[in-house]
C-alpha positions as CSV (number, residue, x, y, z in Angstrom):
1,M,79.1,89.9,3.4
2,R,76.5,87.5,4.7
3,V,76.9,83.7,4.7
4,W,73.8,81.5,4.5
5,A,73.8,77.7,4.7
6,I,71.0,75.9,3.0
7,A,70.8,72.6,5.0
8,N,68.5,69.8,5.9
9,Q,69.7,66.3,6.8
10,K,66.8,65.0,4.7
11,G,67.2,64.8,0.9
12,G,64.6,65.8,-1.7
13,V,63.3,68.9,0.2
14,G,64.5,71.4,-2.4
15,K,67.9,72.5,-1.0
16,T,69.4,73.1,-4.4
17,T,66.3,74.6,-5.9
18,T,66.2,77.1,-2.9
19,T,69.8,78.0,-3.2
20,L,69.4,78.8,-6.9
21,A,66.2,80.7,-6.6
22,L,67.4,82.8,-3.6
23,G,70.7,83.5,-5.4
24,R,69.2,84.4,-8.5
25,I,66.6,86.8,-6.9
26,L,69.2,88.3,-4.7
27,A,71.3,88.8,-7.8
28,E,68.4,90.3,-9.9
29,R,68.0,92.8,-7.1
30,G,71.4,94.2,-7.7
31,L,73.5,92.2,-5.0
32,R,76.6,90.3,-5.8
33,V,75.9,86.6,-4.9
34,L,78.2,83.6,-4.8
35,L,76.7,80.1,-4.7
36,V,79.0,77.3,-3.3
37,D,78.1,73.6,-4.1
38,L,79.1,71.4,-1.2
39,D,77.3,68.3,-2.1
40,P,79.2,65.6,-3.7
41,H,76.3,64.7,-6.0
42,A,76.9,68.2,-7.5
43,S,73.4,69.0,-8.6
44,L,74.0,72.8,-8.3
45,T,77.2,72.3,-10.5
46,R,75.2,70.3,-13.1
47,A,72.5,73.0,-13.2
48,F,75.1,75.4,-14.4
49,G,76.0,73.0,-17.3
50,V,79.4,71.9,-15.9
51,A,80.2,68.3,-16.9
52,A,81.2,65.8,-14.3
53,E,84.2,64.8,-16.3
54,P,86.9,65.9,-16.4
55,P,86.3,66.9,-12.7
56,P,86.3,70.7,-12.4
57,A,88.2,72.7,-9.9
58,G,86.1,73.7,-7.1
59,V,85.3,73.1,-3.5
60,A,87.8,70.2,-3.0
61,E,90.6,72.7,-3.6
62,L,89.6,74.6,-0.5
63,F,90.6,71.4,1.5
64,A,93.9,71.0,-0.2
65,A,97.4,71.8,1.2
66,P,97.9,74.7,0.7
67,P,94.2,75.7,-0.2
68,Q,93.3,77.6,-3.2
69,S,91.1,80.7,-2.9
70,L,87.4,81.1,-3.5
71,A,88.2,83.7,-6.0
72,A,90.4,81.6,-8.0
73,L,87.8,78.8,-8.1
74,M,84.5,80.7,-8.8
75,R,82.9,80.8,-12.2
76,P,80.5,83.4,-13.6
77,S,77.0,82.3,-14.3
78,A,74.5,83.6,-17.1
79,V,73.0,85.5,-14.4
80,E,74.8,89.0,-14.1
81,G,75.9,89.4,-10.4
82,M,75.8,85.6,-9.6
83,D,78.9,83.3,-9.4
84,F,79.3,79.8,-8.4
85,V,81.9,77.4,-7.1
86,C,81.7,73.7,-8.4
87,A,81.4,70.5,-6.4
88,Q,83.2,67.3,-7.1
89,T,82.6,63.7,-6.4
90,S,85.8,63.5,-4.6
91,L,84.3,65.6,-1.8
92,A,82.9,62.4,-0.5
93,T,86.4,61.3,0.6
94,L,86.9,64.2,3.1
95,E,85.7,62.3,5.9
96,R,88.4,59.7,5.6
97,R,91.2,62.5,5.1
98,S,89.9,64.3,8.2
99,V,91.5,61.6,10.4
100,S,95.0,62.4,9.2
101,Q,94.5,66.0,8.2
102,P,93.4,68.1,11.3
103,G,91.8,71.3,10.9
104,L,89.5,70.3,7.9
105,G,86.4,71.3,10.0
106,L,87.3,75.0,9.7
107,A,88.7,75.0,6.0
108,L,85.6,76.8,4.7
109,S,85.5,79.4,7.5
110,Q,89.1,80.3,6.6
111,A,88.4,80.4,3.0
112,L,85.4,82.7,3.6
113,S,87.5,85.0,6.1
114,R,89.9,85.7,3.0
115,H,87.2,86.4,0.5
116,A,85.7,89.7,-0.6
117,G,83.6,90.9,-3.4
118,H,80.2,89.4,-2.7
119,D,77.3,90.5,-0.6
120,Y,75.8,87.1,0.0
121,I,77.4,83.6,0.0
122,L,74.9,80.7,-0.1
123,L,76.2,77.2,0.8
124,D,74.3,74.3,-0.8
125,C,74.8,71.5,1.7
126,P,74.6,67.7,1.3
127,P,71.7,65.8,2.9
128,M,73.8,64.2,5.6
129,L,75.6,65.3,8.8
130,G,79.4,65.2,8.1
131,L,82.4,67.4,7.5
132,L,81.0,69.5,4.8
133,V,77.8,70.3,6.8
134,V,79.9,71.1,9.9
135,N,82.1,73.3,7.7
136,A,79.0,75.1,6.4
137,L,77.4,75.6,9.9
138,A,80.7,76.7,11.3
139,A,80.9,79.4,8.6
140,A,77.4,80.6,8.4
141,D,75.8,83.7,9.7
142,R,72.4,81.9,9.3
143,L,71.0,78.5,8.7
144,V,68.2,78.2,6.1
145,I,66.3,74.9,6.4
146,P,63.9,74.1,3.4
147,T,61.4,71.7,4.7
148,Q,59.0,69.6,2.5
149,C,55.4,70.0,3.5
150,E,54.9,66.2,4.4
151,P,54.9,64.5,7.7
152,L,58.1,62.6,7.3
153,A,60.2,65.6,6.5
154,L,59.5,67.0,10.0
155,H,62.1,64.4,11.5
156,G,64.8,65.7,9.2
157,L,63.7,69.2,10.2
158,A,64.2,68.3,14.0
159,G,67.5,66.6,13.4
160,M,68.9,69.6,11.4
161,R,67.8,72.0,14.2
162,R,69.7,69.9,16.8
163,T,72.7,69.9,14.6
164,G,72.5,73.6,14.2
165,A,72.2,74.1,18.1
166,M,75.2,71.7,18.6
167,I,77.4,73.9,16.2
168,E,76.1,77.0,17.7
169,R,77.3,75.9,21.1
170,S,80.6,74.8,19.8
171,R,81.4,77.9,17.8
172,K,80.2,80.1,20.7
173,R,78.2,82.6,18.5
174,P,74.7,82.7,17.5
175,L,73.3,80.8,14.4
176,P,69.9,82.1,13.8
177,T,67.6,79.4,11.9
178,A,64.9,80.2,9.4
179,I,62.6,77.4,8.2
180,L,61.2,77.6,4.7
181,P,58.3,75.2,3.9
182,T,58.5,73.9,0.3
183,L,56.9,71.5,-2.2
184,F,53.5,72.4,-0.7
185,D,50.5,70.8,-2.4
186,R,47.3,72.7,-0.9
187,R,45.2,69.8,-2.6
188,T,46.3,67.3,-0.1
189,R,45.5,66.9,3.6
190,A,48.9,66.0,4.7
191,G,50.4,69.2,3.1
192,R,47.9,71.3,4.8
193,D,48.3,69.7,8.1
194,T,52.1,69.7,8.0
195,L,52.1,73.4,7.1
196,A,49.8,74.2,10.0
197,L,52.0,72.0,12.3
198,L,55.1,73.9,11.3
199,G,53.5,77.2,12.2
200,E,52.5,75.9,15.6
201,E,55.8,74.2,16.6
202,Y,58.3,76.7,15.1
203,R,56.6,80.1,15.5
204,G,59.2,82.8,15.1
205,E,61.5,80.5,13.0
206,V,59.2,79.6,10.2
207,W,57.9,81.5,7.2
208,D,54.1,81.9,7.3
209,D,53.7,80.9,3.7
210,A,55.1,78.1,1.7
211,I,56.9,77.5,-1.7
212,P,54.2,75.5,-3.9
213,I,54.8,72.5,-6.0
214,D,55.7,73.9,-9.6
215,T,56.9,71.7,-12.3
216,L,58.5,74.8,-13.9
217,I,61.1,75.2,-11.1
218,S,62.1,71.5,-11.2
219,N,64.1,72.4,-14.4
220,A,67.1,73.6,-12.3
221,E,69.1,74.7,-15.5
222,L,66.2,77.2,-16.4
223,V,66.4,78.8,-12.9
224,A,70.3,78.8,-13.2
225,G,70.5,80.7,-16.5
226,Q,67.5,81.4,-18.6
227,S,66.4,85.2,-18.9
228,F,63.1,86.2,-17.5
229,A,62.2,89.2,-19.5
230,N,58.6,89.4,-18.0
231,G,59.2,88.7,-14.4
232,L,59.4,85.5,-12.7
233,P,57.3,82.8,-14.2
234,G,55.3,80.2,-12.6
235,R,54.3,80.0,-8.9
236,A,57.3,78.9,-7.1
237,L,59.7,81.5,-8.2
238,P,57.4,84.4,-7.1
239,A,56.8,82.8,-3.8
240,Y,60.8,82.5,-3.4
241,G,60.8,86.2,-3.9
242,R,58.3,86.6,-0.9
243,A,60.4,84.1,1.1
244,L,63.5,86.3,0.4
245,D,61.5,89.4,1.6
246,W,60.9,87.5,4.9
247,L,64.4,86.3,5.2
248,L,65.9,89.8,4.6
249,D,63.3,91.4,7.1
250,S,64.1,89.1,9.8
251,E,67.7,89.3,9.1
252,R,67.4,93.2,9.7
253,A,65.4,92.4,13.0
254,L,68.1,90.3,14.3
255,E,70.9,93.0,13.6
256,R,68.6,95.6,15.5
257,A,68.3,93.2,18.3
258,A,72.1,92.4,18.7
């Protein structure tokens, strides 16, 4: 079982879309995939058609005393082989609870250590540094950072890499980083320049292509459940397929080097 944290401290860079797209393509390739929504805004959960009220059972129950299991909380999606765990708005209160409830920083790691039945688990993280992101990075085998191809997004990328390095030192085992350029508009000078800068500054960590802007993929409900009988539509989803190939190839290279 491999665990990928999809994270960036900047919002609007395509974290949830990346989680959905990579998860769906993994499932369509015959792998068992579990998507875990760690964001109190619950965009991933809404994409699967789960209503906010009444609050669904989900990630908050992993932090309860005693915690529930991932197997008890997961739901099947319309895509064969892809399951998910809901987020709830109450996750926003975890920071306050951590003061009086020690050990919450490892709750997700402990839940994953007791889980079996999936080949990949993708963690959709909130756009802020806090207890939920710390949990995700402590549990992950890999940090995947979607990064919008525009200059201001580079600050969020730098901050996320610093956070990853801090968690890596704390947990005393490697946390390899992969950077996925997203929302790329080749018509703009800013987009082209940012993509070139990413390649220069993060050589070896960054994919040498980019996920293009595509209005089709902005419909998360479509990515979460609609059948694609004639292959992946649009431009962004096929690009995510190529990005996944790169991620899997680089993962195998890391395993050979270990």
